[in-house]
py3Dmol code that shows the C-alpha trace and the ligand (Angstrom):
import py3Dmol

protein = """\
ATOM      1  CA  MET A   1       5.937 -55.699  31.581  1.00  0.00           C
ATOM      2  CA  GLN A   2       3.204 -56.165  29.082  1.00  0.00           C
ATOM      3  CA  ARG A   3       1.100 -57.982  31.673  1.00  0.00           C
ATOM      4  CA  ALA A   4       1.629 -55.183  34.181  1.00  0.00           C
ATOM      5  CA  THR A   5       0.594 -52.740  31.469  1.00  0.00           C
ATOM      6  CA  ARG A   6      -2.516 -54.572  30.776  1.00  0.00           C
ATOM      7  CA  ILE A   7      -3.431 -54.776  34.472  1.00  0.00           C
ATOM      8  CA  THR A   8      -2.552 -51.080  35.020  1.00  0.00           C
ATOM      9  CA  THR A   9      -4.594 -50.047  32.016  1.00  0.00           C
ATOM     10  CA  ILE A  10      -7.593 -51.829  33.279  1.00  0.00           C
ATOM     11  CA  MET A  11      -7.177 -50.130  36.616  1.00  0.00           C
ATOM     12  CA  LEU A  12      -6.722 -46.823  34.872  1.00  0.00           C
ATOM     13  CA  SER A  13      -9.787 -47.404  32.818  1.00  0.00           C
ATOM     14  CA  ALA A  14     -11.764 -47.980  36.038  1.00  0.00           C
ATOM     15  CA  LEU A  15     -10.371 -44.879  37.506  1.00  0.00           C
ATOM     16  CA  LEU A  16     -11.216 -42.805  34.496  1.00  0.00           C
ATOM     17  CA  LEU A  17     -14.630 -44.183  34.682  1.00  0.00           C
ATOM     18  CA  THR A  18     -14.994 -43.313  38.259  1.00  0.00           C
ATOM     19  CA  GLY A  19     -13.723 -39.814  37.588  1.00  0.00           C
ATOM     20  CA  SER A  20     -16.360 -39.286  34.832  1.00  0.00           C
ATOM     21  CA  LEU A  21     -19.124 -40.815  36.825  1.00  0.00           C
ATOM     22  CA  ILE A  22     -18.481 -38.461  39.758  1.00  0.00           C
ATOM     23  CA  GLY A  23     -18.363 -35.499  37.265  1.00  0.00           C
ATOM     24  CA  CYS A  24     -14.629 -34.851  37.602  1.00  0.00           C
ATOM     25  CA  ARG A  25     -14.091 -31.796  35.398  1.00  0.00           C
ATOM     26  CA  THR A  26     -10.548 -30.868  36.370  1.00  0.00           C
ATOM     27  CA  ARG A  27      -8.148 -30.593  33.507  1.00  0.00           C
ATOM     28  CA  SER A  28      -5.622 -32.530  35.217  1.00  0.00           C
ATOM     29  CA  PHE A  29      -5.729 -36.267  35.561  1.00  0.00           C
ATOM     30  CA  LEU A  30      -3.535 -36.842  38.491  1.00  0.00           C
ATOM     31  CA  SER A  31      -4.693 -35.678  41.931  1.00  0.00           C
ATOM     32  CA  THR A  32      -2.377 -33.365  43.947  1.00  0.00           C
ATOM     33  CA  LYS A  33      -1.739 -36.272  46.282  1.00  0.00           C
ATOM     34  CA  GLN A  34      -0.495 -38.406  43.372  1.00  0.00           C
ATOM     35  CA  GLU A  35       1.596 -35.547  42.046  1.00  0.00           C
ATOM     36  CA  ILE A  36       3.240 -35.392  45.434  1.00  0.00           C
ATOM     37  CA  GLU A  37       3.860 -39.087  45.523  1.00  0.00           C
ATOM     38  CA  LEU A  38       5.338 -39.177  42.082  1.00  0.00           C
ATOM     39  CA  GLY A  39       7.539 -36.252  42.928  1.00  0.00           C
ATOM     40  CA  GLN A  40       8.855 -37.977  46.127  1.00  0.00           C
ATOM     41  CA  GLN A  41       9.647 -41.189  44.326  1.00  0.00           C
ATOM     42  CA  GLY A  42      11.300 -39.214  41.613  1.00  0.00           C
ATOM     43  CA  MET A  43      13.277 -37.248  44.272  1.00  0.00           C
ATOM     44  CA  GLN A  44      14.689 -40.506  45.701  1.00  0.00           C
ATOM     45  CA  GLN A  45      15.691 -41.606  42.213  1.00  0.00           C
ATOM     46  CA  VAL A  46      17.548 -38.255  41.604  1.00  0.00           C
ATOM     47  CA  GLU A  47      19.361 -38.915  44.996  1.00  0.00           C
ATOM     48  CA  GLN A  48      20.417 -42.361  43.836  1.00  0.00           C
ATOM     49  CA  GLN A  49      21.600 -41.090  40.427  1.00  0.00           C
ATOM     50  CA  TYR A  50      23.293 -37.887  41.432  1.00  0.00           C
ATOM     51  CA  ARG A  51      25.088 -36.401  44.311  1.00  0.00           C
ATOM     52  CA  VAL A  52      22.727 -33.679  45.709  1.00  0.00           C
ATOM     53  CA  GLU A  53      24.629 -30.604  47.050  1.00  0.00           C
ATOM     54  CA  THR A  54      23.357 -29.765  50.566  1.00  0.00           C
ATOM     55  CA  ALA A  55      25.943 -27.442  52.173  1.00  0.00           C
ATOM     56  CA  THR A  56      27.477 -25.596  49.307  1.00  0.00           C
ATOM     57  CA  PRO A  57      26.973 -21.780  48.810  1.00  0.00           C
ATOM     58  CA  ASP A  58      25.203 -22.485  45.471  1.00  0.00           C
ATOM     59  CA  ALA A  59      22.845 -24.989  47.174  1.00  0.00           C
ATOM     60  CA  GLU A  60      21.938 -22.267  49.709  1.00  0.00           C
ATOM     61  CA  ARG A  61      21.544 -19.666  47.034  1.00  0.00           C
ATOM     62  CA  VAL A  62      19.122 -21.938  44.925  1.00  0.00           C
ATOM     63  CA  ARG A  63      17.144 -22.550  48.092  1.00  0.00           C
ATOM     64  CA  GLU A  64      17.029 -18.958  49.025  1.00  0.00           C
ATOM     65  CA  ILE A  65      15.887 -17.737  45.560  1.00  0.00           C
ATOM     66  CA  GLY A  66      13.261 -20.549  45.457  1.00  0.00           C
ATOM     67  CA  ASP A  67      11.894 -19.613  48.692  1.00  0.00           C
ATOM     68  CA  ARG A  68      11.834 -15.979  48.005  1.00  0.00           C
ATOM     69  CA  LEU A  69       9.886 -16.727  44.841  1.00  0.00           C
ATOM     70  CA  LEU A  70       7.360 -18.804  46.807  1.00  0.00           C
ATOM     71  CA  LYS A  71       6.790 -15.893  49.068  1.00  0.00           C
ATOM     72  CA  TYR A  72       5.514 -13.706  46.275  1.00  0.00           C
ATOM     73  CA  ILE A  73       3.505 -16.056  44.280  1.00  0.00           C
ATOM     74  CA  HIS A  74       0.383 -18.145  44.724  1.00  0.00           C
ATOM     75  CA  LYS A  75       1.505 -21.378  46.280  1.00  0.00           C
ATOM     76  CA  ARG A  76      -0.120 -24.829  45.774  1.00  0.00           C
ATOM     77  CA  PRO A  77      -0.408 -27.076  48.772  1.00  0.00           C
ATOM     78  CA  ILE A  78       2.567 -29.169  48.025  1.00  0.00           C
ATOM     79  CA  PRO A  79       6.147 -29.587  49.351  1.00  0.00           C
ATOM     80  CA  TYR A  80       8.261 -27.395  47.175  1.00  0.00           C
ATOM     81  CA  SER A  81      11.970 -27.997  47.427  1.00  0.00           C
ATOM     82  CA  PHE A  82      14.998 -26.613  45.579  1.00  0.00           C
ATOM     83  CA  HIS A  83      18.274 -28.605  44.858  1.00  0.00           C
ATOM     84  CA  VAL A  84      21.594 -28.337  42.974  1.00  0.00           C
ATOM     85  CA  ILE A  85      22.637 -31.739  41.593  1.00  0.00           C
ATOM     86  CA  ASP A  86      26.198 -32.750  40.607  1.00  0.00           C
ATOM     87  CA  SER A  87      25.535 -33.017  36.876  1.00  0.00           C
ATOM     88  CA  ASN A  88      27.539 -31.112  34.318  1.00  0.00           C
ATOM     89  CA  GLN A  89      24.570 -30.754  32.029  1.00  0.00           C
ATOM     90  CA  ILE A  90      23.443 -27.158  31.366  1.00  0.00           C
ATOM     91  CA  ASN A  91      19.969 -27.887  32.581  1.00  0.00           C
ATOM     92  CA  ALA A  92      17.260 -27.696  35.170  1.00  0.00           C
ATOM     93  CA  PHE A  93      14.167 -29.673  35.702  1.00  0.00           C
ATOM     94  CA  SER A  94      11.218 -30.154  38.021  1.00  0.00           C
ATOM     95  CA  LEU A  95       9.068 -33.041  39.176  1.00  0.00           C
ATOM     96  CA  PRO A  96       5.408 -32.945  39.812  1.00  0.00           C
ATOM     97  CA  GLY A  97       4.457 -32.013  43.391  1.00  0.00           C
ATOM     98  CA  GLY A  98       7.356 -29.763  44.200  1.00  0.00           C
ATOM     99  CA  PRO A  99      10.998 -30.681  43.669  1.00  0.00           C
ATOM    100  CA  VAL A 100      13.141 -28.396  41.426  1.00  0.00           C
ATOM    101  CA  PHE A 101      16.558 -29.321  40.375  1.00  0.00           C
ATOM    102  CA  VAL A 102      19.270 -27.191  38.972  1.00  0.00           C
ATOM    103  CA  CYS A 103      22.405 -28.911  37.475  1.00  0.00           C
ATOM    104  CA  ARG A 104      25.951 -27.843  38.415  1.00  0.00           C
ATOM    105  CA  GLY A 105      26.624 -27.206  34.750  1.00  0.00           C
ATOM    106  CA  LEU A 106      23.812 -24.538  34.595  1.00  0.00           C
ATOM    107  CA  MET A 107      24.840 -22.983  37.760  1.00  0.00           C
ATOM    108  CA  ASP A 108      28.413 -22.604  36.419  1.00  0.00           C
ATOM    109  CA  MET A 109      27.085 -21.182  33.168  1.00  0.00           C
ATOM    110  CA  ILE A 110      24.811 -18.669  34.944  1.00  0.00           C
ATOM    111  CA  GLY A 111      27.605 -17.491  37.271  1.00  0.00           C
ATOM    112  CA  ASN A 112      26.402 -14.820  39.753  1.00  0.00           C
ATOM    113  CA  ASP A 113      23.442 -13.675  37.672  1.00  0.00           C
ATOM    114  CA  ASN A 114      20.659 -14.161  40.324  1.00  0.00           C
ATOM    115  CA  ASP A 115      18.071 -12.575  38.091  1.00  0.00           C
ATOM    116  CA  ALA A 116      18.667 -15.199  35.516  1.00  0.00           C
ATOM    117  CA  LEU A 117      18.750 -17.947  38.013  1.00  0.00           C
ATOM    118  CA  ALA A 118      15.339 -16.681  39.476  1.00  0.00           C
ATOM    119  CA  CYS A 119      13.813 -16.733  36.046  1.00  0.00           C
ATOM    120  CA  VAL A 120      15.124 -20.377  35.406  1.00  0.00           C
ATOM    121  CA  ILE A 121      13.828 -21.589  38.797  1.00  0.00           C
ATOM    122  CA  GLY A 122      10.607 -19.629  38.093  1.00  0.00           C
ATOM    123  CA  HIS A 123      10.229 -21.444  34.836  1.00  0.00           C
ATOM    124  CA  GLU A 124      10.348 -24.788  36.540  1.00  0.00           C
ATOM    125  CA  LEU A 125       7.973 -23.490  39.220  1.00  0.00           C
ATOM    126  CA  GLY A 126       5.784 -22.604  36.405  1.00  0.00           C
ATOM    127  CA  HIS A 127       5.712 -26.205  35.067  1.00  0.00           C
ATOM    128  CA  ILE A 128       4.885 -27.308  38.556  1.00  0.00           C
ATOM    129  CA  ASN A 129       2.091 -24.807  39.202  1.00  0.00           C
ATOM    130  CA  ALA A 130       0.635 -25.154  35.846  1.00  0.00           C
ATOM    131  CA  ARG A 131       0.565 -28.926  36.491  1.00  0.00           C
ATOM    132  CA  HIS A 132       2.096 -29.658  33.106  1.00  0.00           C
ATOM    133  CA  VAL A 133       3.389 -33.201  33.944  1.00  0.00           C
ATOM    134  CA  ALA A 134       0.015 -34.132  35.356  1.00  0.00           C
ATOM    135  CA  ARG A 135      -1.640 -33.041  32.181  1.00  0.00           C
ATOM    136  CA  THR A 136       0.961 -34.629  29.890  1.00  0.00           C
ATOM    137  CA  ILE A 137       0.527 -38.027  31.731  1.00  0.00           C
ATOM    138  CA  SER A 138      -3.118 -37.658  31.265  1.00  0.00           C
ATOM    139  CA  SER A 139      -2.670 -37.638  27.529  1.00  0.00           C
ATOM    140  CA  ASP A 140       0.059 -40.280  27.626  1.00  0.00           C
ATOM    141  CA  ILE A 141      -1.745 -42.674  29.852  1.00  0.00           C
ATOM    142  CA  LEU A 142      -0.254 -45.805  28.446  1.00  0.00           C
ATOM    143  CA  ASN A 143       3.228 -45.059  29.651  1.00  0.00           C
ATOM    144  CA  SER A 144       3.580 -48.169  31.687  1.00  0.00           C
ATOM    145  CA  THR A 145       6.310 -47.025  33.959  1.00  0.00           C
ATOM    146  CA  LEU A 146       4.429 -44.022  35.212  1.00  0.00           C
ATOM    147  CA  ILE A 147       1.254 -45.847  35.684  1.00  0.00           C
ATOM    148  CA  ALA A 148       3.116 -48.560  37.634  1.00  0.00           C
ATOM    149  CA  VAL A 149       4.359 -45.822  39.960  1.00  0.00           C
ATOM    150  CA  LEU A 150       0.842 -44.675  40.526  1.00  0.00           C
ATOM    151  CA  PHE A 151      -0.476 -48.191  41.060  1.00  0.00           C
ATOM    152  CA  PRO A 152       2.517 -50.011  42.496  1.00  0.00           C
ATOM    153  CA  ASN A 153       2.846 -53.680  41.875  1.00  0.00           C
ATOM    154  CA  PRO A 154       5.228 -55.059  44.536  1.00  0.00           C
ATOM    155  CA  ASN A 155       6.541 -57.732  42.107  1.00  0.00           C
ATOM    156  CA  ALA A 156       7.259 -55.187  39.360  1.00  0.00           C
ATOM    157  CA  GLN A 157      10.406 -53.369  38.676  1.00  0.00           C
ATOM    158  CA  ALA A 158       8.520 -50.490  37.134  1.00  0.00           C
ATOM    159  CA  GLY A 159       8.990 -47.109  38.615  1.00  0.00           C
ATOM    160  CA  ALA A 160      12.691 -47.285  38.413  1.00  0.00           C
ATOM    161  CA  SER A 161      13.046 -44.563  35.956  1.00  0.00           C
ATOM    162  CA  ILE A 162      10.391 -41.980  36.703  1.00  0.00           C
ATOM    163  CA  VAL A 163      12.985 -39.199  36.334  1.00  0.00           C
ATOM    164  CA  ASN A 164      13.800 -40.299  32.950  1.00  0.00           C
ATOM    165  CA  ASP A 165      10.232 -40.695  31.933  1.00  0.00           C
ATOM    166  CA  VAL A 166       9.332 -37.254  33.340  1.00  0.00           C
ATOM    167  CA  LEU A 167      12.308 -35.774  31.399  1.00  0.00           C
ATOM    168  CA  GLY A 168      11.354 -37.758  28.317  1.00  0.00           C
ATOM    169  CA  LEU A 169       7.754 -36.422  28.229  1.00  0.00           C
ATOM    170  CA  HIS A 170       8.750 -33.199  26.499  1.00  0.00           C
ATOM    171  CA  TYR A 171       6.458 -30.327  27.203  1.00  0.00           C
ATOM    172  CA  SER A 172       4.468 -28.761  24.288  1.00  0.00           C
ATOM    173  CA  ARG A 173       5.597 -25.469  22.935  1.00  0.00           C
ATOM    174  CA  GLN A 174       2.546 -23.951  24.520  1.00  0.00           C
ATOM    175  CA  GLU A 175       3.492 -25.272  27.901  1.00  0.00           C
ATOM    176  CA  GLU A 176       7.065 -23.835  27.409  1.00  0.00           C
ATOM    177  CA  TYR A 177       5.530 -20.472  26.700  1.00  0.00           C
ATOM    178  CA  GLU A 178       3.317 -20.651  29.777  1.00  0.00           C
ATOM    179  CA  ALA A 179       6.348 -21.753  31.989  1.00  0.00           C
ATOM    180  CA  ASP A 180       8.297 -18.811  30.669  1.00  0.00           C
ATOM    181  CA  TRP A 181       5.460 -16.355  31.248  1.00  0.00           C
ATOM    182  CA  ARG A 182       5.103 -17.710  34.839  1.00  0.00           C
ATOM    183  CA  GLY A 183       8.861 -17.641  35.414  1.00  0.00           C
ATOM    184  CA  LEU A 184       9.089 -14.029  34.245  1.00  0.00           C
ATOM    185  CA  SER A 185       5.976 -13.101  36.349  1.00  0.00           C
ATOM    186  CA  TYR A 186       7.286 -14.903  39.479  1.00  0.00           C
ATOM    187  CA  ALA A 187      10.760 -13.288  39.208  1.00  0.00           C
ATOM    188  CA  HIS A 188       9.316  -9.932  38.783  1.00  0.00           C
ATOM    189  CA  ALA A 189       6.902 -10.327  41.634  1.00  0.00           C
ATOM    190  CA  ALA A 190       9.803 -11.389  43.965  1.00  0.00           C
ATOM    191  CA  GLY A 191      11.807  -8.298  42.909  1.00  0.00           C
ATOM    192  CA  TYR A 192      14.226  -9.895  40.490  1.00  0.00           C
ATOM    193  CA  ASN A 193      14.822  -8.316  37.079  1.00  0.00           C
ATOM    194  CA  PRO A 194      13.107 -10.428  34.356  1.00  0.00           C
ATOM    195  CA  GLU A 195      15.723  -9.367  31.847  1.00  0.00           C
ATOM    196  CA  GLY A 196      17.730 -12.157  33.426  1.00  0.00           C
ATOM    197  CA  MET A 197      15.613 -14.473  31.313  1.00  0.00           C
ATOM    198  CA  VAL A 198      16.628 -12.836  28.070  1.00  0.00           C
ATOM    199  CA  ARG A 199      20.349 -12.807  29.149  1.00  0.00           C
ATOM    200  CA  PHE A 200      20.006 -16.489  29.961  1.00  0.00           C
ATOM    201  CA  PHE A 201      18.421 -17.253  26.554  1.00  0.00           C
ATOM    202  CA  SER A 202      21.214 -15.235  24.742  1.00  0.00           C
ATOM    203  CA  LYS A 203      23.956 -17.240  26.629  1.00  0.00           C
ATOM    204  CA  LEU A 204      22.229 -20.507  25.531  1.00  0.00           C
ATOM    205  CA  GLU A 205      22.043 -19.327  21.948  1.00  0.00           C
ATOM    206  CA  ARG A 206      25.737 -18.461  21.919  1.00  0.00           C
ATOM    207  CA  LEU A 207      26.606 -21.757  23.552  1.00  0.00           C
ATOM    208  CA  SER A 208      24.590 -23.918  21.127  1.00  0.00           C
ATOM    209  CA  LYS A 209      26.338 -22.185  18.157  1.00  0.00           C
ATOM    210  CA  LEU A 210      29.618 -23.115  19.750  1.00  0.00           C
ATOM    211  CA  GLN A 211      28.557 -26.770  20.689  1.00  0.00           C
ATOM    212  CA  GLY A 212      26.881 -27.602  17.344  1.00  0.00           C
ATOM    213  CA  SER A 213      23.706 -29.536  16.794  1.00  0.00           C
ATOM    214  CA  ALA A 214      23.083 -31.048  20.182  1.00  0.00           C
ATOM    215  CA  GLY A 215      23.805 -27.894  22.262  1.00  0.00           C
ATOM    216  CA  PRO A 216      23.169 -27.584  25.909  1.00  0.00           C
ATOM    217  CA  ALA A 217      20.790 -30.084  27.591  1.00  0.00           C
ATOM    218  CA  TRP A 218      18.210 -27.214  28.460  1.00  0.00           C
ATOM    219  CA  LEU A 219      17.706 -26.832  24.697  1.00  0.00           C
ATOM    220  CA  GLN A 220      16.833 -30.384  24.281  1.00  0.00           C
ATOM    221  CA  ASP A 221      14.226 -30.209  26.946  1.00  0.00           C
ATOM    222  CA  HIS A 222      13.135 -26.626  26.246  1.00  0.00           C
ATOM    223  CA  PRO A 223      13.684 -25.764  22.640  1.00  0.00           C
ATOM    224  CA  LEU A 224      14.629 -22.096  22.270  1.00  0.00           C
ATOM    225  CA  THR A 225      12.790 -20.728  19.369  1.00  0.00           C
ATOM    226  CA  LYS A 226      12.985 -17.173  18.116  1.00  0.00           C
ATOM    227  CA  ASP A 227       9.354 -16.953  18.943  1.00  0.00           C
ATOM    228  CA  ARG A 228      10.131 -17.847  22.618  1.00  0.00           C
ATOM    229  CA  ILE A 229      12.667 -15.146  22.980  1.00  0.00           C
ATOM    230  CA  ALA A 230      10.442 -12.596  21.233  1.00  0.00           C
ATOM    231  CA  ARG A 231       7.601 -13.507  23.585  1.00  0.00           C
ATOM    232  CA  ALA A 232       9.767 -12.968  26.627  1.00  0.00           C
ATOM    233  CA  GLU A 233      10.938  -9.620  25.381  1.00  0.00           C
ATOM    234  CA  TRP A 234       7.237  -8.686  24.609  1.00  0.00           C
ATOM    235  CA  ILE A 235       6.145  -9.639  28.240  1.00  0.00           C
ATOM    236  CA  ILE A 236       8.932  -7.436  29.649  1.00  0.00           C
ATOM    237  CA  GLU A 237       8.226  -4.593  27.334  1.00  0.00           C
ATOM    238  CA  HIS A 238       4.476  -4.708  28.059  1.00  0.00           C
ATOM    239  CA  HIS A 239       4.994  -5.341  31.751  1.00  0.00           C
ATOM    240  CA  ASP A 240       2.417  -8.184  31.387  1.00  0.00           C
ATOM    241  CA  TYR A 241       3.368 -10.206  34.576  1.00  0.00           C
ATOM    242  CA  ARG A 242      -0.005 -11.866  34.730  1.00  0.00           C
ATOM    243  CA  TYR A 243       1.008 -14.837  36.864  1.00  0.00           C
ATOM    244  CA  GLY A 244       2.726 -13.124  39.655  1.00  0.00           C
ATOM    245  CA  ASN A 245       0.116 -13.245  42.261  1.00  0.00           C
ATOM    246  CA  GLN A 246      -1.988 -16.107  40.955  1.00  0.00           C
TER     247      GLN A 246
END
"""
ligand_1 = """\
1
ZN
Zn 10.429 -25.926 30.495
"""
view = py3Dmol.view(width=600, height=400)
view.addModel(protein, "pdb")
view.setStyle({"model": 0}, {"cartoon": {"style": "trace"}})
view.addModel(ligand_1, "xyz")
view.setStyle({"model": 1}, {"stick": {}})
view.zoomTo()
view.show()
């Protein structure tokens, strides 16, 4: 693994150098094509780890809401897809390049509140559209597993846990605010009530009090600060849905 890391680091340095030589000024290190590749590999791993619901009413519902959001927002040229996975975690996550996953546990918690579900899916679309993983990887370039996915070595086992790595990257608080803002904007643009986000946050708060320190998985990936709730309320109050059509 160490050897692989050294080799990929050298390759990465060469690529960074190439990027700077050609005057690459994009804020994101990964190209869209690399993001898509990473997402597709991650998708395969999710399918190996979890049963992906395909024909259930909730799978259909998540696809419908996701597709409706996409109709009303600025889309990137990537293969978006929306899935329900058989995990009892109260969580949702996305991979770079398009795939969004909602866990069965979160579906059960949200019940029939489509506005809340649209905000949650919108939040994940926000991470994808703002290219948060691509940027996080840029600043975490020595993560050997992720690099090995980008520069595959047929003899290496690397790449086996991209999903865990992406989940383990942890977005910054600023990125979470942005994903919330995008989620609220997308939901509003598509005709859902953004108040669903606040209802979802309130449910999470109640649950975390009941469950103690660990709380729902969503909170470990997306810490719910008072500030985050206040910001969502401010956006709704001021009707500042700035990301809706961008
Ligand atoms: Zn998030």
